[in-house]
Each structure stands twice: as structure tokens, then as C-alpha cells.
N, CA, C and O of each residue as an XYZ file, in Angstrom:
272
protein
N      24.881    -34.984     -8.042
C      24.705    -33.619     -7.587
C      24.323    -32.742     -8.779
O      24.953    -32.795     -9.835
N      23.301    -31.952     -8.592
C      22.825    -31.091     -9.664
C      23.437    -29.703     -9.516
O      23.411    -29.116     -8.435
N      23.982    -29.187    -10.603
C      24.585    -27.857    -10.580
C      23.493    -26.794    -10.599
O      22.471    -26.950    -11.267
N      23.719    -25.720     -9.865
C      22.771    -24.615     -9.860
C      22.975    -23.787    -11.117
O      24.101    -23.442    -11.474
N      21.891    -23.477    -11.771
C      21.964    -22.657    -12.969
C      21.828    -21.190    -12.588
O      21.017    -20.831    -11.734
N      22.616    -20.363    -13.219
C      22.566    -18.933    -12.964
C      22.055    -18.234    -14.204
O      22.360    -18.624    -15.331
N      21.281    -17.205    -13.980
C      20.711    -16.431    -15.072
C      21.741    -15.403    -15.531
O      22.389    -14.754    -14.709
N      21.883    -15.262    -16.811
C      22.736    -14.219    -17.352
C      21.872    -12.980    -17.536
O      20.888    -12.998    -18.275
N      22.246    -11.923    -16.868
C      21.453    -10.700    -16.934
C      21.975     -9.766    -18.000
O      23.167     -9.468    -18.065
N      21.067     -9.316    -18.827
C      21.346     -8.252    -19.784
C      20.613     -7.018    -19.277
O      19.772     -7.112    -18.382
N      20.925     -5.890    -19.835
C      20.239     -4.670    -19.430
C      18.742     -4.781    -19.728
O      17.914     -4.338    -18.932
N      18.404     -5.366    -20.858
C      16.983     -5.529    -21.194
C      16.275     -6.430    -20.191
O      15.133     -6.166    -19.815
N      16.945     -7.487    -19.760
C      16.345     -8.393    -18.770
C      16.137     -7.678    -17.435
O      15.111     -7.861    -16.781
N      17.103     -6.873    -17.039
C      16.957     -6.092    -15.808
C      15.772     -5.136    -15.911
O      14.998     -4.982    -14.965
N      15.642     -4.502    -17.062
C      14.516     -3.584    -17.264
C      13.186     -4.326    -17.211
O      12.227     -3.843    -16.609
N      13.126     -5.488    -17.834
C      11.892     -6.287    -17.802
C      11.531     -6.672    -16.372
O      10.379     -6.547    -15.956
N      12.522     -7.139    -15.630
C      12.277     -7.532    -14.242
C      11.834     -6.331    -13.410
O      10.911     -6.437    -12.601
N      12.489     -5.197    -13.608
C      12.128     -3.992    -12.855
C      10.706     -3.546    -13.200
O       9.935     -3.197    -12.306
N      10.354     -3.553    -14.483
C       8.990     -3.179    -14.888
C       7.954     -4.089    -14.244
O       6.915     -3.633    -13.767
N       8.251     -5.368    -14.238
C       7.343     -6.337    -13.640
C       7.171     -6.084    -12.143
O       6.054     -6.120    -11.629
N       8.265     -5.832    -11.454
C       8.204     -5.578    -10.012
C       7.472     -4.271     -9.701
O       6.752     -4.186     -8.707
N       7.653     -3.261    -10.540
C       6.928     -1.996    -10.364
C       5.435     -2.242    -10.579
O       4.608     -1.769     -9.799
N       5.092     -2.975    -11.627
C       3.685     -3.261    -11.928
C       3.018     -4.053    -10.800
O       1.830     -3.879    -10.529
N       3.787     -4.917    -10.151
C       3.265     -5.717     -9.040
C       3.219     -4.926     -7.732
O       2.670     -5.395     -6.736
N       3.796     -3.731     -7.743
C       3.818     -2.905     -6.542
C       4.868     -3.323     -5.525
O       4.825     -2.890     -4.373
N       5.802     -4.154     -5.937
C       6.843     -4.622     -5.017
C       7.970     -3.615     -4.857
O       8.637     -3.578     -3.823
N       8.180     -2.801     -5.881
C       9.156     -1.717     -5.811
C       8.531     -0.482     -6.439
O       7.505     -0.559     -7.115
N       9.164      0.653     -6.204
C       8.678      1.935     -6.714
C       9.728      2.527     -7.642
O      10.924      2.305     -7.456
N       9.283      3.270     -8.628
C      10.204      3.890     -9.586
C      11.187      4.856     -8.920
O      12.251      5.131     -9.474
N      10.845      5.368     -7.748
C      11.710      6.328     -7.060
C      12.798      5.660     -6.224
O      13.715      6.334     -5.756
N      12.708      4.363     -6.034
C      13.709      3.660     -5.235
C      14.996      3.483     -6.038
O      14.975      3.500     -7.269
N      16.118      3.312     -5.331
C      17.377      3.078     -6.051
C      17.385      1.696     -6.707
O      16.717      0.770     -6.246
N      18.132      1.579     -7.759
C      18.257      0.315     -8.480
C      18.702     -0.804     -7.542
O      18.385     -1.973     -7.761
N      19.431     -0.438     -6.506
C      19.935     -1.427     -5.555
C      18.838     -2.333     -4.991
O      19.122     -3.478     -4.638
N      17.594     -1.853     -4.897
C      16.523     -2.682     -4.325
C      16.273     -3.939     -5.153
O      15.697     -4.904     -4.649
N      16.691     -3.939     -6.397
C      16.522     -5.134     -7.225
C      17.281     -6.328     -6.661
O      16.914     -7.474     -6.920
N      18.337     -6.071     -5.891
C      19.130     -7.182     -5.348
C      18.308     -8.038     -4.388
O      18.677     -9.180     -4.113
N      17.202     -7.506     -3.877
C      16.326     -8.289     -3.003
C      15.605     -9.394     -3.776
O      15.108    -10.353     -3.186
N      15.555     -9.250     -5.089
C      14.807    -10.176     -5.929
C      15.704    -11.006     -6.847
O      15.219    -11.820     -7.633
N      17.014    -10.793     -6.741
C      17.984    -11.477     -7.599
C      19.006    -12.154     -6.691
O      19.507    -11.531     -5.756
N      19.315    -13.404     -6.953
C      20.270    -14.129     -6.107
C      21.655    -13.479     -6.158
O      21.968    -12.738     -7.090
N      22.465    -13.759     -5.161
C      23.773    -13.126     -5.010
C      24.664    -13.189     -6.226
O      25.166    -12.164     -6.687
N      24.864    -14.386     -6.751
C      25.751    -14.519     -7.908
C      25.146    -13.851     -9.142
O      25.860    -13.237     -9.934
N      23.844    -13.973     -9.299
C      23.180    -13.310    -10.422
C      23.268    -11.791    -10.275
O      23.382    -11.070    -11.266
N      23.213    -11.312     -9.030
C      23.303     -9.871     -8.795
C      24.662     -9.341     -9.237
O      24.749     -8.227     -9.754
N      25.710    -10.111     -9.043
C      27.042     -9.693     -9.508
C      27.023     -9.459    -11.015
O      27.573     -8.471    -11.502
N      26.401    -10.353    -11.735
C      26.277    -10.215    -13.191
C      25.441     -8.979    -13.533
O      25.781     -8.223    -14.442
N      24.361     -8.786    -12.804
C      23.491     -7.633    -13.037
C      24.248     -6.331    -12.787
O      24.124     -5.381    -13.561
N      25.029     -6.285    -11.713
C      25.821     -5.084    -11.411
C      26.813     -4.781    -12.529
O      27.029     -3.621    -12.878
N      27.410     -5.820    -13.084
C      28.351     -5.618    -14.189
C      27.638     -5.013    -15.395
O      28.162     -4.106    -16.042
N      26.453     -5.513    -15.691
C      25.678     -4.971    -16.813
C      25.316     -3.508    -16.569
O      25.396     -2.679    -17.476
N      24.922     -3.205    -15.352
C      24.593     -1.821    -15.013
C      25.808     -0.920    -15.211
O      25.702      0.145    -15.819
N      26.949     -1.341    -14.703
C      28.175     -0.544    -14.813
C      28.589     -0.352    -16.272
O      29.015      0.734    -16.664
N      28.464     -1.406    -17.066
C      28.835     -1.317    -18.481
C      27.935     -0.343    -19.239
O      28.314      0.176    -20.289
N      26.754     -0.104    -18.703
C      25.803      0.795    -19.354
C      25.647      2.112    -18.599
O      24.645      2.812    -18.743
N      26.656      2.436    -17.790
C      26.741      3.711    -17.070
C      25.613      3.954    -16.074
O      25.183      5.090    -15.875
N      25.138      2.884    -15.451
C      24.180      3.002    -14.352
C      24.902      2.678    -13.059
O      25.811      1.848    -13.029
N      24.490      3.334    -12.003
C      25.004      3.018    -10.677
C      23.843      2.505     -9.845
O      22.689      2.856    -10.094
N      24.143      1.686     -8.872
C      23.068      1.091     -8.082
C      22.300      2.131     -7.276
O      21.192      1.856     -6.816
N      22.860      3.307     -7.099
C      22.129      4.362     -6.381
C      21.192      5.152     -7.303
O      20.366      5.931     -6.826
N      21.318      4.955     -8.625
C      20.383      5.590     -9.562
C      18.978      5.053     -9.307
O      18.817      3.977     -8.733
N      17.990      5.781     -9.722
C      16.596      5.398     -9.494
C      16.118      4.355    -10.507
O      16.588      4.307    -11.644
N      15.186      3.536    -10.072
C      14.558      2.553    -10.955
C      13.973      3.264    -12.178
O      14.065      2.762    -13.298
N      13.381      4.419    -11.957
C      12.801      5.192    -13.057
C      13.820      5.535    -14.129
O      13.485      5.563    -15.313
N      15.065      5.797    -13.731
C      16.123      6.076    -14.707
C      16.395      4.847    -15.566
O      16.629      4.957    -16.770
N      16.363      3.695    -14.943
C      16.598      2.441    -15.663
C      15.472      2.171    -16.659
O      15.707      1.626    -17.738
N      14.264      2.551    -16.299
C      13.101      2.261    -17.138
C      12.850      3.299    -18.220
O      12.051      3.063    -19.126
N      13.520      4.446    -18.142
C      13.260      5.497    -19.145
C      14.108      5.322    -20.381
O      14.010      6.118    -21.315
């Protein structure tokens, strides 16, 4: 049985992913950060949420706030 690998999310990694998704037109800078969970698996999203909280971001904040 092969173990599933989980990505460790840092704030920089979240920003990179968000920039990429904005550039691809999949998300908009005005949307809440929460929309990123559509592109991140459940367990990885938990890690991402922790990183956001540690850096004083809330999932209702805008993607643009994360990218600025």
C-alpha cells in the first residue's frame, strides 16, 4: 500500500498558487481566500488554513490581500 503524500503549505506557496490561479483566470483577486480550498485537498487545506491564521489572514479576506 502506498502512502499518500501531503504538501506542506507555507504562506509563500499559497501566494504562488493563488497568483497562478489568478493568471489562469480560475479565480479572481476579489474573491475570498476560501476559494483556494477548491484547488487544495482537504488535509492540505487544513495546513494552509493554519499558515493563514499564523500570518493573520482569515479565509474571508480577499485573494488580493494575500497577494499584496
